[in-house]
C-alpha positions in Angstrom: 98.9 -34.9 -55.8 97.3 -34.0 -59.2 94.9 -31.7 -57.5 97.8 -29.4 -56.6 98.2 -28.5 -60.3 94.5 -27.8 -60.9 94.4 -24.7 -58.7 96.6 -21.8 -57.9 98.4 -22.2 -54.6 98.5 -18.9 -52.7 101.5 -20.0 -50.6 103.5 -20.7 -53.8 102.6 -17.3 -55.2 103.8 -15.6 -52.0 107.0 -17.7 -52.1 107.6 -16.7 -55.7 107.1 -13.0 -55.0 109.4 -13.1 -52.0 112.1 -14.7 -54.1 111.7 -12.1 -56.7 112.0 -9.3 -54.1 115.3 -10.9 -52.9 116.6 -11.1 -56.5 115.9 -7.4 -57.0 117.5 -6.5 -53.7 120.7 -8.3 -54.7 121.1 -6.3 -57.9 119.4 -3.0 -57.0 119.5 -2.6 -53.2 118.8 1.1 -53.3 116.3 1.2 -56.2 112.7 2.1 -55.7 111.8 -1.0 -57.7 112.9 -3.0 -54.7 110.5 -1.2 -52.4 107.7 -1.8 -54.9 108.6 -5.5 -54.9 108.5 -5.5 -51.0 105.1 -3.9 -51.1 103.9 -6.6 -53.5 105.1 -9.2 -51.1 102.8 -7.7 -48.5 99.9 -7.6 -50.9 100.4 -11.2 -51.9 100.3 -12.3 -48.3 97.2 -10.2 -47.8 95.6 -11.7 -50.9 96.0 -15.2 -49.5 94.2 -14.2 -46.2 91.6 -12.0 -47.9 90.8 -14.7 -50.5 90.1 -17.2 -47.7 87.9 -14.8 -45.9 86.0 -14.0 -49.1 85.5 -17.7 -49.9 84.2 -18.6 -46.4 80.4 -18.3 -45.8 79.4 -15.4 -43.6 77.3 -17.2 -41.1 76.1 -14.2 -39.0 75.1 -12.4 -42.2 73.3 -15.4 -43.6 71.3 -15.8 -40.3 70.3 -12.2 -40.6 69.3 -12.7 -44.2 67.1 -15.6 -43.4 65.4 -13.7 -40.5 64.6 -10.8 -42.8 63.4 -13.0 -45.6 61.2 -14.9 -43.1 59.7 -11.5 -42.0 59.0 -10.6 -45.7 57.3 -13.9 -46.3 55.3 -13.5 -43.1 54.2 -10.1 -44.4 53.0 -11.8 -47.7 50.9 -14.2 -45.7 49.4 -11.4 -43.6 48.5 -9.4 -46.8 46.8 -12.4 -48.3 44.8 -13.1 -45.2 43.6 -9.5 -45.1 41.9 -9.9 -48.4 38.1 -10.2 -48.0 36.5 -11.4 -51.2 33.0 -10.4 -51.8 30.8 -9.3 -54.7 32.0 -5.7 -54.6 35.6 -6.8 -55.1 34.8 -8.2 -58.6 33.4 -4.9 -59.8 35.6 -3.5 -62.4 36.8 -0.4 -60.6 37.4 -2.2 -57.2 39.0 -5.2 -58.9 41.5 -3.1 -60.8 42.4 -1.2 -57.6 42.8 -4.4 -55.6 45.0 -6.1 -58.2 47.1 -3.0 -58.6 47.7 -2.8 -54.9 48.5 -6.5 -54.6 51.0 -6.3 -57.5 52.7 -3.3 -56.0 52.9 -4.9 -52.6 54.3 -8.2 -53.9 56.8 -6.5 -56.1 58.1 -4.4 -53.2 58.3 -7.5 -51.0 60.0 -9.5 -53.7 62.5 -6.8 -54.4 63.3 -6.6 -50.6 63.9 -10.3 -50.5 66.2 -10.2 -53.5 68.1 -7.3 -52.0 68.5 -9.0 -48.6 69.5 -12.3 -50.3 72.3 -10.6 -52.2 73.9 -8.9 -49.2 76.7 -11.5 -48.8 77.5 -11.6 -52.5 77.7 -7.8 -52.8 79.8 -7.6 -49.6 82.3 -10.1 -50.9 82.3 -8.5 -54.3 83.0 -5.1 -52.9 86.0 -6.5 -50.8 87.4 -8.3 -53.8 87.1 -5.2 -56.1 88.8 -3.0 -53.5 91.8 -5.4 -53.4 91.9 -5.8 -57.2 91.9 -2.0 -57.6 95.0 -1.9 -55.4 96.7 -4.4 -57.6 95.7 -2.5 -60.7 97.3 0.6 -59.2 100.4 -1.4 -58.4 100.8 -2.4 -62.1 100.8 1.2 -63.1 103.4 2.0 -60.4 105.7 -0.7 -61.8 105.2 0.8 -65.3 106.0 4.3 -64.0 109.3 3.0 -62.6 110.5 1.5 -65.9 109.0 4.2 -68.1 112.2 6.3 -68.1 114.5 3.4 -68.8 115.1 3.9 -72.5 117.6 1.7 -74.3 117.4 4.1 -77.3 119.8 6.4 -75.4 122.4 3.7 -75.5 121.8 3.1 -79.2 121.7 6.8 -80.0 123.3 8.8 -77.2 123.4 12.0 -79.2 119.6 12.2 -79.0 119.6 13.1 -75.3 118.4 16.5 -74.2 119.0 18.4 -70.9 115.6 17.3 -69.7 116.2 13.6 -70.5 116.6 11.3 -67.5 120.1 10.5 -66.5 121.1 7.0 -67.7 123.6 5.6 -65.3 122.9 1.9 -65.9 125.0 -0.4 -68.0 123.2 -2.4 -70.7 123.3 -5.5 -68.5 121.8 -3.6 -65.5 119.1 -2.0 -67.7 118.2 -5.4 -69.0 117.9 -6.9 -65.5 115.8 -3.9 -64.4 113.4 -4.3 -67.3 113.2 -8.1 -66.8 112.4 -7.7 -63.1 109.7 -5.1 -64.0 108.2 -7.6 -66.4 108.3 -10.4 -63.7 106.6 -8.0 -61.2 103.8 -7.4 -63.6 103.3 -11.1 -64.1 103.2 -11.7 -60.3 100.6 -8.9 -60.0 98.4 -10.8 -62.4 98.9 -14.1 -60.5 98.1 -12.4 -57.2 94.9 -11.0 -58.6 93.8 -14.5 -59.7 93.9 -15.7 -56.1 90.9 -13.6 -55.3 88.5 -15.3 -57.7 89.8 -18.9 -57.3 87.3 -19.5 -54.5 84.9 -16.7 -55.4 84.0 -17.1 -59.1 81.8 -14.0 -59.3 81.4 -12.7 -62.8 82.1 -9.0 -61.9 85.3 -10.0 -60.0 86.3 -12.3 -62.8 86.0 -9.4 -65.3 88.2 -7.2 -63.1 90.9 -9.9 -62.9 90.8 -10.3 -66.7 91.2 -6.6 -67.1 94.3 -6.7 -64.8 95.7 -9.6 -66.8 95.2 -7.7 -70.0 96.8 -4.6 -68.5 99.9 -6.4 -67.2 100.3 -8.4 -70.4 100.2 -5.1 -72.4 102.7 -3.4 -70.2 104.9 -6.4 -70.2 104.9 -6.4 -74.0 106.1 -2.8 -74.0 109.0 -3.8 -71.6 110.0 -6.7 -73.8 110.3 -4.5 -76.8 112.9 -2.5 -74.9 114.7 -5.7 -73.9 114.7 -6.9 -77.6 116.3 -3.5 -78.6 119.0 -4.1 -76.0 119.5 -7.7 -77.2 120.0 -6.5 -80.8 122.4 -3.8 -79.7 124.4 -6.3 -77.5 124.4 -9.0 -80.1 127.4 -7.3 -81.7 129.3 -7.2 -78.4 128.1 -8.3 -75.0 125.2 -10.6 -74.2 122.3 -9.8 -72.0 121.6 -12.5 -69.5 120.7 -13.0 -65.8 124.4 -12.7 -64.7 127.1 -10.1 -65.6 127.9 -10.3 -69.3 131.1 -11.8 -70.6 132.9 -11.0 -73.8 131.6 -13.0 -76.8 132.4 -13.0 -80.5 130.5 -10.6 -82.7 127.1 -11.9 -83.7 126.9 -14.4 -80.8 124.8 -14.2 -77.6 125.3 -16.0 -74.3 122.6 -16.6 -71.6 123.4 -17.7 -68.1 121.6 -18.0 -64.8 121.7 -15.5 -62.0 124.7 -16.2 -59.8 126.3 -12.8 -59.2 125.6 -10.8 -56.0 124.5 -7.2 -56.0 126.8 -4.6 -57.4 128.0 -1.7 -55.3 127.0 1.8 -56.4 123.7 0.9 -58.1 121.4 3.6 -56.9 119.0 3.9 -59.9 115.3 4.4 -59.0 
């Protein structure tokens, strides 16, 4: 039982992303953020399958590797047996040429063995990095969707210009939208971690750490907006996971998500 809490469970990550997608659909059924969440569900399911494939040994490739390595070692034995030691070999000029040729031959054969031996690692690393690049792009897509959601326009509506995005969300809806965006970024990071759980490659680990740093940084920016909304609402309404209810000035109320989607929410 304790082993369950020592490793990331891919099925639980998929379940959490699916629940998040349903929550977004209930509040923002027509928003593009819901489509992004649905795509993340697909990517999380693919991550569980891809990670298993990356973690499994590639038997056909390993057989081919050993065959080629055996051929290289056979070539080494053949080169050694072709040497004919005599008195002429130990003359300075002939000795230097012989040693130089042997070194070049053995270095070439050794490099070939190392190249062949790393085939499986490089193949798995390439597949992992391709998948991680997709998740990195998904993080930027989430950030693009929340980029135009500015609480400052509620705090200072007179600052809007004709080119400013149209703000049709209420403070509660904007808070929920930003909160869901932050959760999506967190789940992108967790999905990325699936790939290196069974494949602790240093290059792949660095890529996952970069995604984690990216999503944490983007999430911090989102929470700065949420804090601005919370300060603004602290004098009137509260920002929570359900529609706000009137509260005395200076107080804040937080509740769980129990209200279904609102009609007419078409923000992208």
